[in-house]
Structure formats: C-alpha cells, structure tokens
ROSELUM-88925 format. One record per residue (C-alpha): residue number from 1; residue in three letters; x, y negated, z. Coordinates in nm, 2 decimals, always signed. Example, Ala and Ser with C-alpha at 12.3 -4.5 7.8 and 13.67 -1.06 7.14 Angstrom:
<recs>
+------+------+--------+--------+--------+
! dovo ! rogu !     c1 !     c2 !     c3 !
+------+------+--------+--------+--------+
!    1 !  ALA !  +1.23 !  +0.45 !  +0.78 !
!    2 !  SER !  +1.37 !  +0.11 !  +0.71 !
+------+------+--------+--------+--------+
</recs>
This chain:
<recs>
+------+------+--------+--------+--------+
! dovo ! rogu !     c1 !     c2 !     c3 !
+------+------+--------+--------+--------+
!    1 !  MET !  -0.13 !  +1.57 !  +1.36 !
!    2 !  LYS !  +0.20 !  +1.58 !  +1.55 !
!    3 !  ALA !  +0.35 !  +1.29 !  +1.36 !
!    4 !  VAL !  +0.25 !  +1.04 !  +1.09 !
!    5 !  PHE !  +0.41 !  +0.80 !  +0.86 !
!    6 !  ASP !  +0.22 !  +0.47 !  +0.80 !
!    7 !  SER !  +0.25 !  +0.37 !  +0.42 !
!    8 !  HIS !  +0.10 !  +0.02 !  +0.46 !
!    9 !  ILE !  +0.16 !  -0.24 !  +0.72 !
!   10 !  HIS !  +0.25 !  -0.61 !  +0.74 !
!   11 !  LEU !  +0.48 !  -0.80 !  +0.97 !
!   12 !  PHE !  +0.44 !  -1.18 !  +0.93 !
!   13 !  GLU !  +0.65 !  -1.46 !  +1.06 !
!   14 !  ARG !  +0.33 !  -1.63 !  +1.16 !
!   15 !  PRO !  +0.11 !  -1.37 !  +1.31 !
!   16 !  TYR !  -0.19 !  -1.28 !  +1.12 !
!   17 !  GLY !  -0.39 !  -1.29 !  +1.44 !
!   18 !  ASP !  -0.32 !  -1.67 !  +1.47 !
!   19 !  LEU !  -0.57 !  -1.71 !  +1.19 !
!   20 !  PHE !  -0.85 !  -1.60 !  +1.42 !
!   21 !  GLN !  -0.96 !  -1.78 !  +1.74 !
!   22 !  ASN !  -1.08 !  -1.45 !  +1.89 !
!   23 !  SER !  -0.74 !  -1.26 !  +1.83 !
!   24 !  HIS !  -0.64 !  -1.02 !  +2.10 !
!   25 !  ILE !  -0.28 !  -1.01 !  +1.96 !
!   26 !  ARG !  -0.01 !  -1.17 !  +2.17 !
!   27 !  SER !  +0.09 !  -1.52 !  +2.04 !
!   28 !  GLY !  +0.41 !  -1.57 !  +1.84 !
!   29 !  PRO !  +0.59 !  -1.36 !  +1.59 !
!   30 !  PRO !  +0.70 !  -1.09 !  +1.84 !
!   31 !  GLY !  +0.34 !  -1.02 !  +1.93 !
!   32 !  GLU !  +0.24 !  -0.82 !  +1.64 !
!   33 !  LEU !  +0.57 !  -0.64 !  +1.63 !
!   34 !  HIS !  +0.54 !  -0.55 !  +2.00 !
!   35 !  LEU !  +0.19 !  -0.43 !  +1.94 !
!   36 !  TYR !  +0.29 !  -0.20 !  +1.64 !
!   37 !  GLU !  +0.59 !  -0.05 !  +1.84 !
!   38 !  GLU !  +0.33 !  +0.04 !  +2.11 !
!   39 !  TYR !  +0.11 !  +0.21 !  +1.85 !
!   40 !  ARG !  +0.42 !  +0.39 !  +1.72 !
!   41 !  LYS !  +0.47 !  +0.55 !  +2.06 !
!   42 !  ALA !  +0.11 !  +0.62 !  +2.12 !
!   43 !  PHE !  +0.04 !  +0.78 !  +1.78 !
!   44 !  HIS !  +0.38 !  +0.93 !  +1.70 !
!   45 !  ILE !  +0.45 !  +0.71 !  +1.40 !
!   46 !  THR !  +0.79 !  +0.80 !  +1.25 !
!   47 !  GLY !  +0.82 !  +0.51 !  +1.01 !
!   48 !  ALA !  +0.63 !  +0.26 !  +0.80 !
!   49 !  PHE !  +0.63 !  +0.09 !  +0.46 !
!   50 !  VAL !  +0.63 !  -0.28 !  +0.55 !
!   51 !  ILE !  +0.47 !  -0.45 !  +0.25 !
!   52 !  GLY !  +0.60 !  -0.81 !  +0.19 !
!   53 !  TYR !  +0.37 !  -1.10 !  +0.09 !
!   54 !  GLU !  +0.48 !  -1.46 !  +0.06 !
!   55 !  GLY !  +0.21 !  -1.73 !  +0.05 !
!   56 !  GLY !  -0.03 !  -1.92 !  +0.27 !
!   57 !  HIS !  +0.07 !  -1.87 !  +0.62 !
!   58 !  CYS !  +0.38 !  -1.65 !  +0.55 !
!   59 !  PRO !  +0.60 !  -1.83 !  +0.29 !
!   60 !  ARG !  +0.93 !  -1.67 !  +0.40 !
!   61 !  ASN !  +0.81 !  -1.31 !  +0.47 !
!   62 !  ASN !  +1.09 !  -1.14 !  +0.29 !
!   63 !  ARG !  +1.36 !  -1.30 !  +0.50 !
!   64 !  PHE !  +1.16 !  -1.24 !  +0.82 !
!   65 !  VAL !  +1.12 !  -0.86 !  +0.75 !
!   66 !  GLU !  +1.49 !  -0.84 !  +0.65 !
!   67 !  GLN !  +1.58 !  -0.97 !  +0.99 !
!   68 !  LEU !  +1.35 !  -0.73 !  +1.17 !
!   69 !  SER !  +1.46 !  -0.42 !  +0.96 !
!   70 !  GLY !  +1.83 !  -0.47 !  +1.05 !
!   71 !  SER !  +1.78 !  -0.32 !  +1.39 !
!   72 !  ARG !  +1.47 !  -0.10 !  +1.34 !
!   73 !  PRO !  +1.54 !  +0.21 !  +1.11 !
!   74 !  TRP !  +1.17 !  +0.29 !  +1.10 !
!   75 !  ILE !  +1.11 !  -0.01 !  +0.87 !
!   76 !  TYR !  +1.12 !  +0.05 !  +0.50 !
!   77 !  SER !  +1.07 !  -0.29 !  +0.36 !
!   78 !  PHE !  +0.91 !  -0.38 !  +0.02 !
!   79 !  GLY !  +1.02 !  -0.71 !  -0.08 !
!   80 !  TYR !  +0.76 !  -0.95 !  -0.24 !
!   81 !  VAL !  +0.80 !  -1.06 !  -0.59 !
!   82 !  PRO !  +0.56 !  -1.32 !  -0.73 !
!   83 !  PRO !  +0.35 !  -1.20 !  -1.04 !
!   84 !  ALA !  +0.51 !  -1.38 !  -1.33 !
!   85 !  PRO !  +0.72 !  -1.20 !  -1.60 !
!   86 !  LYS !  +0.99 !  -1.47 !  -1.65 !
!   87 !  GLY !  +1.28 !  -1.39 !  -1.43 !
!   88 !  PHE !  +1.09 !  -1.11 !  -1.26 !
!   89 !  ALA !  +1.38 !  -0.85 !  -1.31 !
!   90 !  ALA !  +1.63 !  -1.09 !  -1.17 !
!   91 !  ARG !  +1.42 !  -1.17 !  -0.86 !
!   92 !  ALA !  +1.36 !  -0.80 !  -0.80 !
!   93 !  ARG !  +1.73 !  -0.72 !  -0.84 !
!   94 !  ALA !  +1.83 !  -0.99 !  -0.58 !
!   95 !  LEU !  +1.58 !  -0.84 !  -0.32 !
!   96 !  LEU !  +1.73 !  -0.50 !  -0.37 !
!   97 !  GLU !  +2.08 !  -0.64 !  -0.31 !
!   98 !  ARG !  +1.94 !  -0.79 !  +0.01 !
!   99 !  GLY !  +1.86 !  -0.43 !  +0.13 !
!  100 !  HIS !  +1.49 !  -0.39 !  +0.06 !
!  101 !  PHE !  +1.38 !  -0.03 !  +0.02 !
!  102 !  GLY !  +1.11 !  -0.11 !  -0.24 !
!  103 !  LEU !  +0.93 !  -0.40 !  -0.42 !
!  104 !  SER !  +0.57 !  -0.55 !  -0.37 !
!  105 !  CYS !  +0.36 !  -0.73 !  -0.61 !
!  106 !  TYR !  +0.00 !  -0.86 !  -0.58 !
!  107 !  LEU !  -0.22 !  -0.88 !  -0.89 !
!  108 !  ASP !  -0.50 !  -1.09 !  -0.75 !
!  109 !  CYS !  -0.67 !  -1.19 !  -1.07 !
!  110 !  ALA !  -0.75 !  -1.06 !  -1.42 !
!  111 !  SER !  -0.51 !  -1.31 !  -1.58 !
!  112 !  ALA !  -0.22 !  -1.15 !  -1.41 !
!  113 !  GLU !  -0.28 !  -0.82 !  -1.59 !
!  114 !  PRO !  -0.12 !  -0.89 !  -1.94 !
!  115 !  TRP !  +0.22 !  -0.97 !  -1.80 !
!  116 !  LEU !  +0.26 !  -0.61 !  -1.68 !
!  117 !  ALA !  +0.31 !  -0.50 !  -2.04 !
!  118 !  SER !  +0.49 !  -0.81 !  -2.17 !
!  119 !  PRO !  +0.83 !  -0.77 !  -2.34 !
!  120 !  GLU !  +0.99 !  -0.98 !  -2.07 !
!  121 !  MET !  +0.90 !  -0.70 !  -1.82 !
!  122 !  ARG !  +1.10 !  -0.42 !  -1.99 !
!  123 !  LYS !  +1.41 !  -0.50 !  -1.80 !
!  124 !  PHE !  +1.22 !  -0.47 !  -1.47 !
!  125 !  TRP !  +1.06 !  -0.14 !  -1.56 !
!  126 !  GLU !  +1.40 !  -0.01 !  -1.66 !
!  127 !  LEU !  +1.55 !  -0.12 !  -1.34 !
!  128 !  VAL !  +1.29 !  +0.05 !  -1.10 !
!  129 !  GLU !  +1.28 !  +0.36 !  -1.31 !
!  130 !  SER !  +1.66 !  +0.41 !  -1.33 !
!  131 !  ARG !  +1.71 !  +0.34 !  -0.96 !
!  132 !  ARG !  +1.40 !  +0.51 !  -0.84 !
!  133 !  ILE !  +1.27 !  +0.20 !  -0.67 !
!  134 !  PRO !  +0.92 !  +0.24 !  -0.53 !
!  135 !  LEU !  +0.69 !  -0.04 !  -0.65 !
!  136 !  ASN !  +0.39 !  -0.12 !  -0.43 !
!  137 !  LEU !  +0.11 !  -0.28 !  -0.63 !
!  138 !  ASN !  -0.19 !  -0.44 !  -0.47 !
!  139 !  ALA !  -0.40 !  -0.42 !  -0.78 !
!  140 !  SER !  -0.76 !  -0.36 !  -0.89 !
!  141 !  TRP !  -0.88 !  -0.05 !  -1.07 !
!  142 !  ARG !  -0.94 !  -0.28 !  -1.36 !
!  143 !  HIS !  -0.57 !  -0.30 !  -1.41 !
!  144 !  CYS !  -0.53 !  +0.07 !  -1.44 !
!  145 !  ARG !  -0.54 !  +0.10 !  -1.83 !
!  146 !  THR !  -0.27 !  -0.16 !  -1.88 !
!  147 !  LEU !  -0.06 !  +0.00 !  -1.61 !
!  148 !  SER !  -0.10 !  +0.34 !  -1.76 !
!  149 !  ASN !  +0.02 !  +0.21 !  -2.10 !
!  150 !  VAL !  +0.34 !  +0.07 !  -1.94 !
!  151 !  LEU !  +0.41 !  +0.40 !  -1.75 !
!  152 !  ALA !  +0.38 !  +0.60 !  -2.08 !
!  153 !  ASP !  +0.71 !  +0.43 !  -2.17 !
!  154 !  PHE !  +0.86 !  +0.46 !  -1.80 !
!  155 !  PRO !  +0.72 !  +0.79 !  -1.67 !
!  156 !  ARG !  +0.97 !  +0.82 !  -1.39 !
!  157 !  CYS !  +0.86 !  +0.49 !  -1.22 !
!  158 !  ILE !  +0.74 !  +0.54 !  -0.86 !
!  159 !  VAL !  +0.42 !  +0.33 !  -0.82 !
!  160 !  LEU !  +0.22 !  +0.30 !  -0.50 !
!  161 !  LEU !  -0.14 !  +0.16 !  -0.54 !
!  162 !  SER !  -0.26 !  -0.02 !  -0.22 !
!  163 !  HIS !  -0.61 !  +0.01 !  -0.09 !
!  164 !  MET !  -0.73 !  +0.27 !  -0.34 !
!  165 !  ALA !  -0.71 !  +0.00 !  -0.61 !
!  166 !  ARG !  -1.00 !  -0.17 !  -0.46 !
!  167 !  PRO !  -1.28 !  +0.07 !  -0.53 !
!  168 !  PRO !  -1.64 !  -0.07 !  -0.61 !
!  169 !  VAL !  -1.91 !  +0.13 !  -0.42 !
!  170 !  THR !  -2.22 !  -0.09 !  -0.49 !
!  171 !  THR !  -2.38 !  +0.15 !  -0.75 !
!  172 !  PRO !  -2.33 !  +0.50 !  -0.89 !
!  173 !  ARG !  -2.24 !  +0.33 !  -1.22 !
!  174 !  SER !  -1.96 !  +0.12 !  -1.07 !
!  175 !  LEU !  -1.82 !  +0.44 !  -0.90 !
!  176 !  ARG !  -1.81 !  +0.62 !  -1.22 !
!  177 !  ALA !  -1.63 !  +0.34 !  -1.39 !
!  178 !  TYR !  -1.38 !  +0.34 !  -1.11 !
!  179 !  ASN !  -1.32 !  +0.72 !  -1.12 !
!  180 !  ARG !  -1.27 !  +0.69 !  -1.51 !
!  181 !  ALA !  -1.01 !  +0.41 !  -1.47 !
!  182 !  MET !  -0.82 !  +0.60 !  -1.19 !
!  183 !  GLU !  -0.82 !  +0.91 !  -1.41 !
!  184 !  THR !  -0.60 !  +0.72 !  -1.66 !
!  185 !  LEU !  -0.34 !  +0.68 !  -1.39 !
!  186 !  ALA !  -0.36 !  +1.03 !  -1.25 !
!  187 !  ARG !  -0.19 !  +1.18 !  -1.55 !
!  188 !  HIS !  +0.13 !  +0.99 !  -1.45 !
!  189 !  GLU !  +0.30 !  +1.22 !  -1.19 !
!  190 !  LYS !  +0.47 !  +0.94 !  -0.99 !
!  191 !  VAL !  +0.16 !  +0.73 !  -0.91 !
!  192 !  TYR !  +0.05 !  +0.74 !  -0.56 !
!  193 !  VAL !  -0.27 !  +0.60 !  -0.42 !
!  194 !  LYS !  -0.30 !  +0.47 !  -0.06 !
!  195 !  LEU !  -0.60 !  +0.55 !  +0.15 !
!  196 !  SER !  -0.61 !  +0.22 !  +0.33 !
!  197 !  GLY !  -0.81 !  -0.10 !  +0.37 !
!  198 !  PHE !  -1.15 !  +0.09 !  +0.40 !
!  199 !  TYR !  -1.30 !  -0.20 !  +0.58 !
!  200 !  ALA !  -1.26 !  -0.43 !  +0.29 !
!  201 !  PHE !  -1.49 !  -0.24 !  +0.04 !
!  202 !  VAL !  -1.81 !  -0.19 !  +0.23 !
!  203 !  ARG !  -2.06 !  -0.45 !  +0.34 !
!  204 !  GLU !  -2.02 !  -0.39 !  +0.70 !
!  205 !  GLY !  -1.65 !  -0.32 !  +0.74 !
!  206 !  TRP !  -1.67 !  -0.31 !  +1.11 !
!  207 !  ARG !  -1.91 !  -0.02 !  +1.11 !
!  208 !  TYR !  -1.71 !  +0.30 !  +1.16 !
!  209 !  PRO !  -1.67 !  +0.53 !  +0.99 !
!  210 !  GLN !  -1.69 !  +0.38 !  +0.64 !
!  211 !  THR !  -1.85 !  +0.68 !  +0.49 !
!  212 !  GLY !  -1.99 !  +0.47 !  +0.20 !
!  213 !  LEU !  -1.65 !  +0.53 !  +0.04 !
!  214 !  ALA !  -1.67 !  +0.91 !  +0.05 !
!  215 !  GLY !  -1.73 !  +0.93 !  -0.33 !
!  216 !  ALA !  -1.42 !  +0.73 !  -0.41 !
!  217 !  VAL !  -1.21 !  +0.94 !  -0.17 !
!  218 !  ARG !  -1.33 !  +1.27 !  -0.31 !
!  219 !  GLY !  -1.28 !  +1.13 !  -0.66 !
!  220 !  LEU !  -0.91 !  +1.03 !  -0.57 !
!  221 !  LYS !  -0.84 !  +1.38 !  -0.42 !
!  222 !  GLU !  -0.99 !  +1.56 !  -0.73 !
!  223 !  ARG !  -0.77 !  +1.34 !  -0.96 !
!  224 !  PHE !  -0.45 !  +1.29 !  -0.78 !
!  225 !  GLY !  -0.45 !  +1.59 !  -0.54 !
!  226 !  ALA !  -0.35 !  +1.57 !  -0.18 !
!  227 !  GLY !  +0.01 !  +1.55 !  -0.29 !
!  228 !  ARG !  -0.02 !  +1.20 !  -0.42 !
!  229 !  LEU !  -0.24 !  +1.03 !  -0.16 !
!  230 !  LEU !  -0.08 !  +0.83 !  +0.13 !
!  231 !  TRP !  -0.24 !  +0.72 !  +0.45 !
!  232 !  GLY !  -0.20 !  +0.34 !  +0.55 !
!  233 !  SER !  -0.33 !  +0.16 !  +0.85 !
!  234 !  ASP !  -0.32 !  -0.19 !  +0.69 !
!  235 !  PHE !  -0.20 !  -0.33 !  +1.03 !
!  236 !  PRO !  -0.26 !  -0.59 !  +1.15 !
!  237 !  PRO !  -0.56 !  -0.72 !  +0.93 !
!  238 !  VAL !  -0.74 !  -0.39 !  +1.01 !
!  239 !  LEU !  -0.76 !  -0.49 !  +1.38 !
!  240 !  GLU !  -1.02 !  -0.76 !  +1.31 !
!  241 !  HIS !  -1.26 !  -0.48 !  +1.20 !
!  242 !  ASN !  -1.16 !  -0.14 !  +1.34 !
!  243 !  SER !  -0.92 !  -0.01 !  +1.62 !
!  244 !  PHE !  -0.58 !  +0.14 !  +1.51 !
!  245 !  ALA !  -0.71 !  +0.48 !  +1.63 !
!  246 !  GLN !  -1.01 !  +0.45 !  +1.40 !
!  247 !  ALA !  -0.79 !  +0.35 !  +1.11 !
!  248 !  LEU !  -0.57 !  +0.66 !  +1.17 !
!  249 !  HIS !  -0.84 !  +0.91 !  +1.22 !
!  250 !  LEU !  -1.09 !  +0.79 !  +0.95 !
!  251 !  ILE !  -0.99 !  +1.02 !  +0.66 !
!  252 !  GLU !  -1.01 !  +1.32 !  +0.92 !
!  253 !  GLU !  -1.33 !  +1.22 !  +1.08 !
!  254 !  GLY !  -1.51 !  +1.02 !  +0.82 !
!  255 !  PHE !  -1.46 !  +1.26 !  +0.53 !
!  256 !  SER !  -1.45 !  +1.63 !  +0.52 !
!  257 !  CYS !  -1.26 !  +1.70 !  +0.20 !
!  258 !  PHE !  -0.91 !  +1.75 !  +0.35 !
!  259 !  THR !  -0.77 !  +2.05 !  +0.52 !
!  260 !  SER !  -0.52 !  +2.03 !  +0.81 !
!  261 !  ALA !  -0.23 !  +2.10 !  +0.57 !
!  262 !  GLU !  -0.36 !  +1.84 !  +0.33 !
!  263 !  LEU !  -0.39 !  +1.59 !  +0.60 !
!  264 !  GLU !  -0.02 !  +1.64 !  +0.69 !
!  265 !  ARG !  +0.08 !  +1.57 !  +0.34 !
!  266 !  VAL !  -0.13 !  +1.26 !  +0.31 !
!  267 !  CYS !  -0.02 !  +1.13 !  +0.65 !
!  268 !  ARG !  +0.35 !  +1.21 !  +0.65 !
!  269 !  ARG !  +0.50 !  +1.44 !  +0.40 !
!  270 !  ASN !  +0.42 !  +1.25 !  +0.08 !
!  271 !  ALA !  +0.58 !  +0.93 !  +0.21 !
!  272 !  GLU !  +0.89 !  +1.14 !  +0.33 !
!  273 !  GLN !  +0.92 !  +1.26 !  -0.03 !
!  274 !  ILE !  +0.91 !  +0.91 !  -0.16 !
!  275 !  ILE !  +1.19 !  +0.82 !  +0.08 !
!  276 !  LYS !  +1.39 !  +1.13 !  -0.03 !
!  277 !  GLU !  +1.35 !  +1.03 !  -0.39 !
!  278 !  ARG !  +1.47 !  +0.68 !  -0.33 !
!  279 !  MET !  +1.78 !  +0.77 !  -0.12 !
+------+------+--------+--------+--------+
</recs>
C-alpha cells in the first residue's frame, strides 16, 4: 500500500506510556506525538482520526487535541462526549463549534445502553444526521440491537464502531452470537466497523498475528463488505503488545480474505469517503 489513513489513534495530555514502567516512549506529552509523526513518515500515513477520551489520566483530552490539531492538518479530531442523555446534544454542539471533526462516546457497561434510544437523545441524533457528523462509538456487540433501532429513525447517521465492537472468540457459539448481532447493524449503510485493537480480544495479545480473530474478520467482511471497514492502529495502547508495523500489516498478513484493491479501501479510501461526506 502506497499510502494509508489511520482511523483510530489517541493523543493524550499525559502520555499513555507513562502508565507503564517499561515504556519505550519518550517522556512528556510531546513524546507520543513525535513518535506518531515518525510513523507517519515511515508508513506513509496521510491522516488519522484522533479519538477523544476524558477520564483517568487524561481529564482534559478534548482541549489538548484541539491545541494539537490547529497546526496539524492530518489530525481529524473526535471530541469526547460522556455517555449520559441529559444535555448530550448541547455538549456535542459545543464541541463541534470548537472545531472537532467528529464526536466520540464510550459505552463501557450494559447500563449505558438504554440512553441511546431515550427521548432526550433525539435532538442529538437529529444534529449528527443533519450535519453529517461522524460518531465514533466504543461499544460492545451487545449494544448493536439498540443502536440498530435508533438508526432505523436516523438512517443517514455516520457511525464508526471501534475495535470490531469487541468480538468474543472464546467459543463457536459466542462467535455466532456476535455475527448475528453485527448483522443487525450491517443493514444500515452508514455504519462502519474498525479493524483495530486485535490484541485486546485474544488471550495472548502480544502473540502476532492474532489469527484467532479470523472468524470475526471474515464475518465482518461478509456482512459489511470491504467498503465499510476501516483500519486503525489503536496507537499508542497497541505498542504495549505489538509493533506499529505489525498493527498495520496484520489484516494483510494475518488474514487472507482481502484482495489488494480491498485493502486499499479498508486502509485509506473508506476514511477519505467519510471525510468527503463530512466536508
């Protein structure tokens, strides 16, 4: 691949690497940014969706990424919105006025699911649909049915699901349940799934390639097609498990279900289409 677009990275005000004593990343906020810009040169990365998250060690991540993006046109920032329906639309609108390209929300527990379809959220769904705002959801496949019901009323919403919606690969039965859940979303033409975070869903995440996820990847391609899958590195968390080169080449070397033309779509053109729709 001559050029790629990274659909999932993070840039934190306190480097993620600071959480680990064995980190090889330079200390201080500029460290991770410098490292990623070196990767951009080495692997011909044209741009990246920078996914915001505020909590724990990074409580002011939206502002931090805003500052970085002002002088770096390759950054397409997704401002973080906490998962609570009251005032959600107003918070989202404020982030967009501050210049964020898209919005980011994390659904980390089952109790967060019902608010997706709550009456208070209609203003938010109307906002992102009318303005073609990409919404990045870090969600579980167990949220798919509720999300599908919402998108039935807002079919033009652009939704990006991080990390393959956390596929279970423990048993054939759990994989079948995952595939059925993802099929409910595949009918919505503006839902994209990110092929990212592979290390997090197998027992030995450091062991490359993570071929135990082959069934999940094949199922996603069958249901969404190569035109609605996105490659993401999950920088910098991935570096505690795999090298950046491994993260980039995994879907090419670890799985055999993509042609060269399909890889080009997954690794660049699909993200460019999302940007075109947004702009």
